[in-house]
N, C-alpha and C positions, 0 to 999 in steps of 0.2 A: 668643482667639476674635475674629473680626471683628465690628464693630458692624453691626447690621441696621437699615436705614432702610426703612420700609414706606410706599408711596404718597407720595413726596416732592412737595411743592408746587412749581409753576412749574419743572418739570424736564424737560419734554417735549423741548425743543430739544437739551439736553445729552444726554439719553438716546438720541435719534436719532443724534447724533454718535458715541456709544460703539458703537451697533449697526453703523453704517457703517464704523467703524474695525476692528471684529472680523469683520464680514461685508461685504466690499466691495460697493457698490451695493445695500445692503439696501433703502433707500427713503427717502422724505421724510415730511412731516407727513401727507399724504394716506394713505400706507401705514400709518403709526402709528395714525391715527384708525380706519382700517378694522379693523386687527388688535386693538387694545387698547381702544378706546372704544366699539365696537359690542357692545352687550350681547345675549346669547342666554340666555334663561331668567332665573333669579332673582338671579344674582350678577354684579356688575360685576368686571371684571378687576382684578387686583392687580399692582403693580409693586414689586419689592424690590431694594435696592442693598446691597452690602457695602462697608464702609469699614474700612481697616486701622488699626493703632494709631497711625499718623502722620496720620490724618485724610484719607487719600486714598481716593477711590472706586476699587475694583479689580475689581468684578464686579457683575453684575446679572441679573435674570431677571423673568419675569412669569408669572402664572397666569391663563389664560383658562378659563372654566367652561362645561361642556356637560353633557348628560344623554343616556343611551341608553335605549331601550325594547326589551325582549326580545320574542320572538314570543308569549309568554304574558301580555304587558301590563305586566310589572314595569319600573318606571322607576328608574334609578340615576344619581345625580349624581357627577360627577368633575371634577377640575381637570387642566389640561394645562400642563406647563411649556413656555413658549413663548419663543423667542428668548433662551435663556440665553447669557451671554457672560462671559468673563474676559479682562482685559487681559493682554498677553503677559508683562509682568514679574511677574505674580501667578500664572501657571499652574504647576501641580504643587504647590500649597500648600494644597489641600483646599477651595478655594472652591466647587467644584461639589457636593462632599459637604455643605457647609453649606447651599447653596441647596436641595438635596433635603430636608434636615432641616427647614428653615424653611418650605418649600412644604407639606410634610406637616402641619406645625403649623398653618399658616394655613387649610388645607382642613379640618382637624379642628375648629378653632374655628368654622368656618362650617357644620358638620355635613355636610361633603362627604366621603363615605367612601373615595374613591380618588383617588390622584394618578397621572397618566400622563405619557408623553412619546413623541414620535415620534423614532426614531433609525435610521440606517443601520448595517449590520453592521460597517463599517470605522470608524465614528465612535468616538472615545474615550469619549464619553458613554454609548454602548451598553455598553461593558465595565464602566464604573463602575456603571451602573444594574443590570446583571446581577449584579455582585458584591454589590450592596446588597440582593439578593433580590427584585427586581422580576420579576413574571411577564411573559414575553416572547411576545407574540402575533405570529406571522409577518404582516408587512404590507410589501409590496414596491412600489417604483417600477418601472413597466413602460414600455418604449420600443419603438417600431417601428424598422425597419431603415433603413439608407441606401438599400437596393434595395427594389423593390416585392415584396410577397408574391406567391407563385405561387398564383393562385386558378383552379381548374379551369374553372369556368363563370362568366363575367362577365355575369350576368343582372340584377344589382342596379343601381339608380340612386340617387343621392344628391340630395336636394333641401334647400336652405336654406329653412327655414320660419319664420314669426313665432313668437315665444316665447309659449306659452300657459301661464301660471303655474298655473292651476287643473289643467290636464291633467298637467303635469309633477309637480306636488306630489302628485297622486293616484298617479301611477306610482312616485314615490319611496316613498310610504307602503305600497304593495303589498309592498315588500321586507321590511317588518316582519312579514309573515305567516309568514316562514320564518327570518328572521335578526334579530339585534339591530341597530338602526340609531340614528343620532343623532336626537335629538328636536328638531323645529322646529315652530313655528306656521307658517302659510302665509306670513305677512309675514317671519318670520325665515328661512324657506327662500329667499324671493326675495332678501333681503339677502345671504345666504350664497352662493347659487349664481348669481345673475343680476346684482344691483347690485354688481358687484365693481369692483376698480380698473381692470382691463382690460375692454374691450368683449366681451360674451358673445353668442354666436350659437347657434342651434339648427339641427341637421340631422336629417333623417329618411331612414332606409334601410329600405324595407319598412314594418314596424310598429314599428321600433326608433328611439327618439329619442336624440340626442346633444347635450349641452350642452358647448360648448368655447369657449376664449378663445385668441386669437393673441397671444403675448407678444412677437412680433418675431423670436425665435430658434427657437421651438418652439410646437407646438399643444398646449395643455393640455386634455385631455379630462376634464371635471369630473364628468360623469355619463352613464351609458348605461342606458336603461330595461330592457334585456334582455341577457342574456349569451349570445352566439353568437360564437365566436372568428372565424368566417368573415365575419360582418357587421363585426366590429371590424377585421379585416384589410382589408376593402373600404373602410371609413372611412379607415384609415391610407393606403391606396393613393391614394385620392382627394385627401387632403391633400398627399401627396407630389407627385402629378401637377399639382394645381391651385395649390398654394401653395408648393411646393418646401420643405416642412418635415416633420420627423419629428413623431411624436405621443408624448406622455407621459401616462400615467394611473396610478392607484393601485388596488391589489387586496389585500384581506386574506382573501378566501375561498380556502382551500387547494385545493379542487377546481379553481377557476378558475385558480389559479396553476399547477397541474400541467398543465392543458390548454394554457395560454398558453406554458409552457416547451416543451411537446412540439410547438408549432407556430410556432417560430422567432421569438418575441418575445425581446427583451433585458431583462435585469433588473439593478436595483441592489437587492440584498437588504436588507431592513430589518425593523423590529419596532415594534409599538405596545406599550410597556412600562407595566405597571400594578402599583401596590402599595396596600394598604390604609393608611389614615391613622390608624386606631385600632389600636394594638399589641395590644390585648386581644381584638380581633375575630377571628373565624375567617377563614382564607384561603379566600375564596369568589370565584373568578374566572369562574364558569360563564357569567354573562351576557356576558362579554367574549370567550369562546371562539368564539362564532358571529357576531361582529360583522362587519358589512359596511361598510367605510369607502371612500368615494369621494374622489378628489382634491379635489372641491369642499368636502369637510368640513374640509380642512386650511387653515391660515392662509396 
């Protein structure tokens, strides 16, 4: 069994090098600080490394901590396996399975009842998590098209407006009346959705607000206050016409997924995978089944 090193000291620079070697252009210290050193809720992120019997670092991962609130007010804490990596010469040797096991143990010791991960359907991690018995909640990356959507009546207008944190936070909280949502204080919401690595802007179409960031290659739609596929199509058309970029966003609501699939959006199918960290506890994933996840919730 590989040795586990938890929260190594003075290891940030080397960890960033490993991430970039496994995920080209992953990022720099600014990205690392935003992902791993920005605390949301009660728990700081954990970094873990695996060292083989020859003393070589061969894999690593982190756990970032969040909570969700159901529409009846129940709050549940969970950890997210974030940025898991294995060096090429160590792949196929069970490193990810050990990372899963250690991550569950760390969460359990912190009284965090669930461990989760975001994966795409074609990712090898998805198959491993599914085989390990994780509950798989559909959660998809959605993309606009190269061509404009055919919208029958172009009566909408899009206005770039100043970011009103109070207004947007209230609109975000309204979602919790019907679905489970990530829990943020207003300051945490601002850091998660607005004070990001890339510059974030706000657009308004009718009464619907959109938070988005321009990554240079694509527009990332972080949050939309209301779901109307026609308004989203209009937003995508505006970005294609005015910025010559496609739009990407994230949807975990199965009704919304069905509507978007029926109206010419493109998908990279994926899952939000969840497993209890206490082996003796009942399998109770009800609070996750109605979760609404935005692209802005992800790292």
